[in-house]
OpenMM code with the backbone's topology and positions (N, CA, C; nanometers):
from openmm import Vec3, app, unit

residues = "MET GLY GLN VAL GLU TYR ARG LEU ALA ARG ASP SER MET VAL ARG ALA HIS ARG ARG GLY ARG LEU SER ARG LEU ASP ILE CYS ASP ALA GLN PRO GLU LEU LEU ARG VAL ALA ARG ASN LEU GLY LYS ALA THR GLU GLU ASP CYS PRO ILE CYS ASP ALA SER LYS LEU LEU HIS VAL VAL PHE ALA PHE GLY PRO ARG LEU PRO PRO GLY GLY ARG ALA LEU SER GLY GLU THR GLU LEU ARG ALA LEU ALA ARG GLY ARG ASP ASP VAL ALA PHE TYR VAL VAL GLU VAL CYS THR GLU CYS SER TRP ASN HIS MET VAL ARG MET PHE ASN GLY SER THR ALA ARG ARG ARG ARG GLN ALA".split()
positions = [
    Vec3(7.7455, 12.5815, 12.2717),
    Vec3(7.8258, 12.4669, 12.2691),
    Vec3(7.9806, 12.5182, 12.1763),
    Vec3(8.0924, 12.4859, 12.2137),
    Vec3(8.1894, 12.5467, 12.1356),
    Vec3(8.2494, 12.4264, 12.0586),
    Vec3(8.3588, 12.3732, 12.0776),
    Vec3(8.4407, 12.3030, 12.0063),
    Vec3(8.4947, 12.1791, 12.0926),
    Vec3(8.4766, 12.0500, 12.0332),
    Vec3(8.5469, 11.9357, 12.1008),
    Vec3(8.6501, 11.8889, 12.0369),
    Vec3(8.7715, 11.8767, 12.0884),
    Vec3(8.8975, 11.8421, 12.0224),
    Vec3(8.9145, 11.7014, 12.0972),
    Vec3(8.9685, 11.6261, 12.0145),
    Vec3(8.9880, 11.4811, 12.0438),
    Vec3(9.1428, 11.4349, 12.0182),
    Vec3(9.2131, 11.5327, 12.0517),
    Vec3(9.3590, 11.5108, 12.0496),
    Vec3(9.4050, 11.3997, 12.1499),
    Vec3(9.3621, 11.4261, 12.2596),
    Vec3(9.4313, 11.3468, 12.3804),
    Vec3(9.3721, 11.1969, 12.3746),
    Vec3(9.2466, 11.1805, 12.3063),
    Vec3(9.2242, 11.0330, 12.2864),
    Vec3(9.2943, 10.9609, 12.1759),
    Vec3(9.3172, 11.0688, 12.0958),
    Vec3(9.3989, 11.0037, 11.9637),
    Vec3(9.5328, 10.9594, 12.0162),
    Vec3(9.6039, 11.0700, 12.0798),
    Vec3(9.7524, 11.0480, 12.1164),
    Vec3(9.7430, 10.9379, 12.1997),
    Vec3(9.6571, 10.8910, 12.2857),
    Vec3(9.6523, 10.7849, 12.3684),
    Vec3(9.6523, 10.6710, 12.2847),
    Vec3(9.5781, 10.6737, 12.1697),
    Vec3(9.5836, 10.5400, 12.0939),
    Vec3(9.7059, 10.5167, 12.0311),
    Vec3(9.7599, 10.6127, 11.9837),
    Vec3(9.8992, 10.6077, 11.8999),
    Vec3(10.0041, 10.5804, 12.0150),
    Vec3(10.0284, 10.6013, 12.0971),
    Vec3(10.1007, 10.5698, 12.2323),
    Vec3(10.0633, 10.4187, 12.2415),
    Vec3(9.9378, 10.3826, 12.2633),
    Vec3(9.9189, 10.2465, 12.2969),
    Vec3(9.9630, 10.1530, 12.1711),
    Vec3(9.9614, 10.2055, 12.0659),
    Vec3(10.0085, 10.1137, 11.9295),
    Vec3(10.1578, 10.1055, 11.9135),
    Vec3(10.2136, 10.2264, 11.9769),
    Vec3(10.3645, 10.2159, 11.9726),
    Vec3(10.4303, 10.1263, 12.0792),
    Vec3(10.3399, 10.1234, 12.1887),
    Vec3(10.3855, 10.0417, 12.3040),
    Vec3(10.3473, 9.8902, 12.2979),
    Vec3(10.3194, 9.8625, 12.1632),
    Vec3(10.2294, 9.7236, 12.1479),
    Vec3(10.1026, 9.6649, 12.2193),
    Vec3(10.0327, 9.7529, 12.2641),
    Vec3(9.9124, 9.7264, 12.3421),
    Vec3(9.7932, 9.7103, 12.1957),
    Vec3(9.8057, 9.7999, 12.0966),
    Vec3(9.7083, 9.7672, 12.0168),
    Vec3(9.7894, 9.7354, 11.8755),
    Vec3(9.7322, 9.6576, 11.8125),
    Vec3(9.7950, 9.6157, 11.6795),
    Vec3(9.7536, 9.7129, 11.5412),
    Vec3(9.8416, 9.7273, 11.4589),
    Vec3(9.7835, 9.7949, 11.3321),
    Vec3(9.6503, 9.7503, 11.2845),
    Vec3(9.6184, 9.6431, 11.2746),
    Vec3(9.4765, 9.6042, 11.2322),
    Vec3(9.3674, 9.6461, 11.3257),
    Vec3(9.4173, 9.6960, 11.4732),
    Vec3(9.3032, 9.7271, 11.5461),
    Vec3(9.2701, 9.8873, 11.5326),
    Vec3(9.3809, 9.9621, 11.4784),
    Vec3(9.3537, 10.0980, 11.4606),
    Vec3(9.3296, 10.1629, 11.3199),
    Vec3(9.3909, 10.0690, 11.2238),
    Vec3(9.3863, 10.1104, 11.0690),
    Vec3(9.2829, 10.0478, 11.0138),
    Vec3(9.1483, 10.0704, 11.0377),
    Vec3(9.0484, 10.0424, 11.0072),
    Vec3(8.9274, 10.1030, 10.9250),
    Vec3(8.9967, 10.2058, 10.8401),
    Vec3(8.8887, 10.3167, 10.7904),
    Vec3(8.7990, 10.2453, 10.6755),
    Vec3(8.6785, 10.2402, 10.6599),
    Vec3(8.5932, 10.1587, 10.5822),
    Vec3(8.6075, 10.2214, 10.4437),
    Vec3(8.5942, 10.1601, 10.3818),
    Vec3(8.6225, 10.1941, 10.2150),
    Vec3(8.5628, 10.3205, 10.1730),
    Vec3(8.4551, 10.3665, 10.2129),
    Vec3(8.3791, 10.4696, 10.1723),
    Vec3(8.4562, 10.5959, 10.2362),
    Vec3(8.4865, 10.5788, 10.3604),
    Vec3(8.5710, 10.6848, 10.4394),
    Vec3(8.7137, 10.7197, 10.3206),
    Vec3(8.7663, 10.6064, 10.2892),
    Vec3(8.8881, 10.6319, 10.2318),
    Vec3(8.8614, 10.6972, 10.0703),
    Vec3(8.7562, 10.6563, 10.0157),
    Vec3(8.7175, 10.6981, 9.8934),
    Vec3(8.6645, 10.8508, 9.9255),
    Vec3(8.6096, 10.9043, 9.9933),
    Vec3(8.5481, 11.0143, 10.0371),
    Vec3(8.6883, 11.1240, 10.0720),
    Vec3(8.8160, 11.0384, 10.1492),
    Vec3(8.9084, 11.1334, 10.1830),
    Vec3(9.0038, 11.1550, 10.0383),
    Vec3(9.0053, 11.0734, 9.9619),
    Vec3(9.0619, 11.0817, 9.8173),
    Vec3(9.0282, 11.1857, 9.7575),
    Vec3(8.8916, 11.1874, 9.7384),
    Vec3(8.8264, 11.2822, 9.6635),
    Vec3(8.7745, 11.4374, 9.7168),
    Vec3(8.7620, 11.4288, 9.8472),
    Vec3(8.7503, 11.5625, 9.9177),
    Vec3(8.8070, 11.6000, 10.0469),
    Vec3(8.9137, 11.5227, 10.0602),
    Vec3(8.9864, 11.5343, 10.1732),
    Vec3(9.0745, 11.6844, 10.1516),
    Vec3(9.1092, 11.7425, 10.2542),
    Vec3(9.2109, 11.8517, 10.2605),
    Vec3(9.3422, 11.8086, 10.3152),
    Vec3(9.4621, 11.8342, 10.2150),
    Vec3(9.5634, 11.7866, 10.2595),
    Vec3(9.6250, 11.8736, 10.3830),
    Vec3(9.7137, 11.8108, 10.4596),
    Vec3(9.7578, 11.8383, 10.5761),
    Vec3(9.9217, 11.8359, 10.5749),
    Vec3(9.9942, 11.8971, 10.6536),
    Vec3(10.1365, 11.8766, 10.6677),
    Vec3(10.2026, 11.7753, 10.7462),
    Vec3(10.0703, 11.7027, 10.8132),
    Vec3(10.1205, 11.6286, 10.9095),
    Vec3(10.1301, 11.4701, 10.8616),
    Vec3(10.2579, 11.4075, 10.8884),
    Vec3(10.2443, 11.2771, 10.8664),
    Vec3(10.1728, 11.1746, 10.9337),
    Vec3(10.1246, 11.0584, 10.8898),
    Vec3(10.0527, 10.9746, 10.9413),
    Vec3(10.1276, 10.9375, 11.0659),
    Vec3(10.0570, 10.9415, 11.2001),
    Vec3(10.1343, 10.8957, 11.2913),
    Vec3(10.1607, 10.7371, 11.3109),
    Vec3(10.1076, 10.6446, 11.2246),
    Vec3(10.1326, 10.5293, 11.2227),
    Vec3(10.2396, 10.4510, 11.1185),
    Vec3(10.1847, 10.4856, 10.9906),
    Vec3(10.2818, 10.4660, 10.8928),
    Vec3(10.4063, 10.5443, 10.8602),
    Vec3(10.3824, 10.6640, 10.8751),
    Vec3(10.4922, 10.8040, 10.8356),
    Vec3(10.5121, 10.7786, 10.6738),
    Vec3(10.4052, 10.7204, 10.6149),
    Vec3(10.4439, 10.6967, 10.4681),
    Vec3(10.3438, 10.8245, 10.3680),
    Vec3(10.2627, 10.8660, 10.4476),
    Vec3(10.1589, 10.9649, 10.3950),
    Vec3(10.1249, 11.0815, 10.4845),
    Vec3(10.1167, 11.2057, 10.3917),
    Vec3(10.0323, 11.2824, 10.4846),
    Vec3(9.8683, 11.2739, 10.5195),
    Vec3(9.8611, 11.3391, 10.6292),
    Vec3(9.7150, 11.3020, 10.6557),
    Vec3(9.6023, 11.4107, 10.5767),
    Vec3(9.4811, 11.3526, 10.5566),
    Vec3(9.3881, 11.4214, 10.4910),
    Vec3(9.2759, 11.4372, 10.5789),
    Vec3(9.1941, 11.5553, 10.6007),
    Vec3(9.1163, 11.5914, 10.6769),
    Vec3(8.9952, 11.5999, 10.5893),
    Vec3(8.8931, 11.5270, 10.6566),
    Vec3(8.7477, 11.5048, 10.5741),
    Vec3(8.6421, 11.5884, 10.7008),
    Vec3(8.5431, 11.6700, 10.6279),
    Vec3(8.4685, 11.7301, 10.7292),
    Vec3(8.3335, 11.6615, 10.6784),
    Vec3(8.2436, 11.6460, 10.7840),
    Vec3(8.1109, 11.5654, 10.7641),
    Vec3(8.0288, 11.6524, 10.8394),
    Vec3(7.9112, 11.6511, 10.7662),
    Vec3(7.7637, 11.7463, 10.8633),
    Vec3(7.6682, 11.6425, 10.8861),
    Vec3(7.6320, 11.6764, 10.9771),
    Vec3(7.4975, 11.5927, 11.0599),
    Vec3(7.3981, 11.6634, 11.0945),
    Vec3(7.2479, 11.6460, 11.0408),
    Vec3(7.1647, 11.7252, 11.1416),
    Vec3(7.0271, 11.7254, 11.0306),
    Vec3(6.9369, 11.7934, 11.0749),
    Vec3(6.7895, 11.7855, 11.0257),
    Vec3(6.8397, 11.8206, 10.8659),
    Vec3(6.7648, 11.7624, 10.7695),
    Vec3(6.7410, 11.7667, 10.6343),
    Vec3(6.8837, 11.7067, 10.5620),
    Vec3(6.9522, 11.6562, 10.6317),
    Vec3(7.0641, 11.5886, 10.5777),
    Vec3(7.0730, 11.4589, 10.5756),
    Vec3(7.1549, 11.3762, 10.4925),
    Vec3(7.1197, 11.2197, 10.4626),
    Vec3(7.1361, 11.1774, 10.6237),
    Vec3(7.0889, 11.0605, 10.6384),
    Vec3(7.1014, 10.9882, 10.7735),
    Vec3(7.2548, 10.9572, 10.8206),
    Vec3(7.3179, 10.9460, 10.7221),
    Vec3(7.4692, 10.8930, 10.7339),
    Vec3(7.5645, 11.0162, 10.7290),
    Vec3(7.5053, 11.1465, 10.7273),
    Vec3(7.5710, 11.2528, 10.7194),
    Vec3(7.6390, 11.3004, 10.5595),
    Vec3(7.6845, 11.3909, 10.5665),
    Vec3(7.7343, 11.4436, 10.4154),
    Vec3(7.8694, 11.4795, 10.4529),
    Vec3(7.9396, 11.4377, 10.3365),
    Vec3(8.0813, 11.4903, 10.3394),
    Vec3(8.0872, 11.6161, 10.2561),
    Vec3(8.1438, 11.7245, 10.3283),
    Vec3(8.1603, 11.8568, 10.2490),
    Vec3(8.2622, 11.8784, 10.1703),
    Vec3(8.2571, 11.9469, 10.0419),
    Vec3(8.3804, 11.9721, 9.9465),
    Vec3(8.4678, 12.0615, 10.0065),
    Vec3(8.4227, 12.1450, 10.0719),
    Vec3(8.5405, 12.2538, 10.1177),
    Vec3(8.4565, 12.3640, 10.2083),
    Vec3(8.5031, 12.4822, 10.2395),
    Vec3(8.4794, 12.5558, 10.3322),
    Vec3(8.3536, 12.6524, 10.2952),
    Vec3(8.3337, 12.6731, 10.1514),
    Vec3(8.2011, 12.7380, 10.1065),
    Vec3(8.0848, 12.6521, 10.1372),
    Vec3(8.1037, 12.5473, 10.1349),
    Vec3(7.9867, 12.4244, 10.1856),
    Vec3(7.9710, 12.4403, 10.3061),
    Vec3(8.0703, 12.4424, 10.4043),
    Vec3(8.0569, 12.4557, 10.5216),
    Vec3(7.9880, 12.5762, 10.5548),
    Vec3(8.0398, 12.6986, 10.5215),
    Vec3(7.9719, 12.8169, 10.5583),
    Vec3(7.8229, 12.8241, 10.5397),
    Vec3(7.7987, 12.7388, 10.3977),
    Vec3(7.6669, 12.7647, 10.3678),
    Vec3(7.5549, 12.6672, 10.4294),
    Vec3(7.6063, 12.5761, 10.5247),
    Vec3(7.5333, 12.4677, 10.5989),
    Vec3(7.5310, 12.5565, 10.7192),
    Vec3(7.6342, 12.6416, 10.7817),
    Vec3(7.6345, 12.6652, 10.9026),
    Vec3(7.5490, 12.8350, 10.9025),
    Vec3(7.5158, 12.8744, 10.7892),
    Vec3(7.4678, 12.9905, 10.8088),
    Vec3(7.3128, 12.9824, 10.8740),
    Vec3(7.3267, 13.0496, 10.9977),
    Vec3(7.1912, 13.0670, 11.0505),
    Vec3(7.1356, 12.9401, 11.1086),
    Vec3(7.2173, 12.8291, 11.1133),
    Vec3(7.1734, 12.7173, 11.1686),
    Vec3(7.2548, 12.6225, 11.2767),
    Vec3(7.2147, 12.6314, 11.3984),
    Vec3(7.2654, 12.5701, 11.5045),
    Vec3(7.2320, 12.4192, 11.5231),
    Vec3(7.1860, 12.3758, 11.4551),
    Vec3(7.1381, 12.2287, 11.4596),
    Vec3(7.2293, 12.1235, 11.3704),
    Vec3(7.3363, 12.1819, 11.2984),
    Vec3(7.3938, 12.1085, 11.2230),
    Vec3(7.5485, 12.0928, 11.2843),
    Vec3(7.5918, 11.9572, 11.3173),
    Vec3(7.7102, 11.9248, 11.3806),
    Vec3(7.8101, 11.8795, 11.2659),
    Vec3(7.9509, 11.9503, 11.2896),
    Vec3(8.0372, 11.9227, 11.2024),
    Vec3(8.1407, 11.8259, 11.2469),
    Vec3(8.1817, 11.7641, 11.1794),
    Vec3(8.2891, 11.6483, 11.2408),
    Vec3(8.4173, 11.6536, 11.1535),
    Vec3(8.5469, 11.6580, 11.2017),
    Vec3(8.6401, 11.6602, 11.1061),
    Vec3(8.7209, 11.5510, 11.1467),
    Vec3(8.7669, 11.4392, 11.0517),
    Vec3(8.8264, 11.3252, 11.0731),
    Vec3(8.9570, 11.3301, 10.9913),
    Vec3(9.0504, 11.2865, 11.0657),
    Vec3(9.1874, 11.2785, 10.9814),
    Vec3(9.1861, 11.1226, 10.9164),
    Vec3(9.2536, 11.0918, 10.8055),
    Vec3(9.2477, 11.0113, 10.7525),
    Vec3(9.3835, 10.9793, 10.6723),
    Vec3(9.4454, 10.8679, 10.6879),
    Vec3(9.5678, 10.8138, 10.6137),
    Vec3(9.5366, 10.7056, 10.4728),
    Vec3(9.5363, 10.7315, 10.3760),
    Vec3(9.4905, 10.6576, 10.2659),
    Vec3(9.6258, 10.5384, 10.2288),
    Vec3(9.7228, 10.5665, 10.3094),
    Vec3(9.8140, 10.4373, 10.2896),
    Vec3(9.7768, 10.3379, 10.3580),
    Vec3(9.7568, 10.3761, 10.5114),
    Vec3(9.7379, 10.2542, 10.5902),
    Vec3(9.5825, 10.2326, 10.6241),
    Vec3(9.5208, 10.3385, 10.6297),
    Vec3(9.3757, 10.3359, 10.6669),
    Vec3(9.3431, 10.3657, 10.7956),
    Vec3(9.4712, 10.4618, 10.8527),
    Vec3(9.4280, 10.5079, 10.9893),
    Vec3(9.3202, 10.6066, 10.9957),
    Vec3(9.2290, 10.6294, 11.0843),
    Vec3(9.1439, 10.7346, 11.0615),
    Vec3(9.1119, 10.7644, 11.2152),
    Vec3(9.0871, 10.8920, 11.2697),
    Vec3(9.0336, 10.9575, 11.3920),
    Vec3(8.9640, 11.0718, 11.3802),
    Vec3(8.8760, 11.0963, 11.4792),
    Vec3(8.8136, 11.1865, 11.4767),
    Vec3(8.9118, 11.2973, 11.5461),
    Vec3(8.9102, 11.4337, 11.4662),
    Vec3(9.0153, 11.5429, 11.5346),
    Vec3(8.9105, 11.6464, 11.5966),
    Vec3(8.8148, 11.6756, 11.5670),
    Vec3(8.7102, 11.7833, 11.6245),
    Vec3(8.5638, 11.7577, 11.5843),
    Vec3(8.4862, 11.8437, 11.6500),
    Vec3(8.3363, 11.8353, 11.6360),
    Vec3(8.3017, 11.9954, 11.6961),
    Vec3(8.2040, 12.0489, 11.6010),
    Vec3(8.1631, 12.1807, 11.6418),
    Vec3(8.0282, 12.1903, 11.5679),
    Vec3(7.9640, 12.3124, 11.6140),
    Vec3(7.8365, 12.2954, 11.5405),
    Vec3(7.8257, 12.4382, 11.4476),
    Vec3(7.7088, 12.4993, 11.4112),
    Vec3(7.7064, 12.6017, 11.3204),
    Vec3(7.7381, 12.7266, 11.3844),
    Vec3(7.7201, 12.7283, 11.4974),
    Vec3(7.7330, 12.9001, 11.5756),
    Vec3(7.8827, 12.8879, 11.5876),
    Vec3(7.9485, 12.7918, 11.6157),
    Vec3(8.0893, 12.7919, 11.6116),
    Vec3(8.1678, 12.7991, 11.4883),
    Vec3(8.0952, 12.7497, 11.4104),
    Vec3(8.1699, 12.7740, 11.2602),
    Vec3(8.1765, 12.9118, 11.2074),
    Vec3(8.0589, 12.9708, 11.2497),
    Vec3(8.0317, 13.1066, 11.2215),
    Vec3(8.1388, 13.1999, 11.3015),
    Vec3(8.1507, 13.1778, 11.4332),
    Vec3(8.2544, 13.2412, 11.4833),
    Vec3(8.3853, 13.2248, 11.4531),
    Vec3(8.4161, 13.1332, 11.4164),
    Vec3(8.5508, 13.0585, 11.3763),
    Vec3(8.5827, 13.1546, 11.2381),
    Vec3(8.4890, 13.1518, 11.1581),
    Vec3(8.5146, 13.2405, 11.0304),
    Vec3(8.5076, 13.3835, 11.0711),
    Vec3(8.4417, 13.4481, 11.1504),
    Vec3(8.4728, 13.5894, 11.1728),
    Vec3(8.5992, 13.6143, 11.2543),
    Vec3(8.6433, 13.5361, 11.3212),
    Vec3(8.7841, 13.5735, 11.3934),
    Vec3(8.8948, 13.5809, 11.3076),
] * unit.nanometer
topology = app.Topology()
chain = topology.addChain("A")
for resn in residues:
    res = topology.addResidue(resn, chain)
    for name in ("N", "CA", "C"):
        topology.addAtom(name, app.Element.getBySymbol(name[0]), res)
C-alpha cells in the first residue's frame, strides 16, 4: 500500500462551491474538536483557504490502528509519526487540512507505516 491522495475530490468540492452547487454551510463543517486540534497541533502551510481566503490552512495528522484510541490519535509532530510508524504497517495515517476561520476541512492524504518509513528515508 502506498499513499492515497484526495486532491481530485477536494478540487471537485471547491469547484462545486464556486459554481454555487454547494453552500458554505455544506462544506465548512469542521467539528469543534477538529478545530481545537488544528489550533493546538496543526502544522501551518503556505496555502490559503480555498473557501474564505482569510487564513492559511493547517495540516493535522491522525493515526488509527491497534492499541490506539477508537477515534484515532492526533499527532503532535514528525517525531511522534516516526515512532508510531516504526516497524508497524497496521497503523494508518490521515492528513487533514483545516481552516480555523471558516471551518473548511478536507482529507489531503492517507498512508500506512511502511509508506511513512519510506518517505523518511527518501
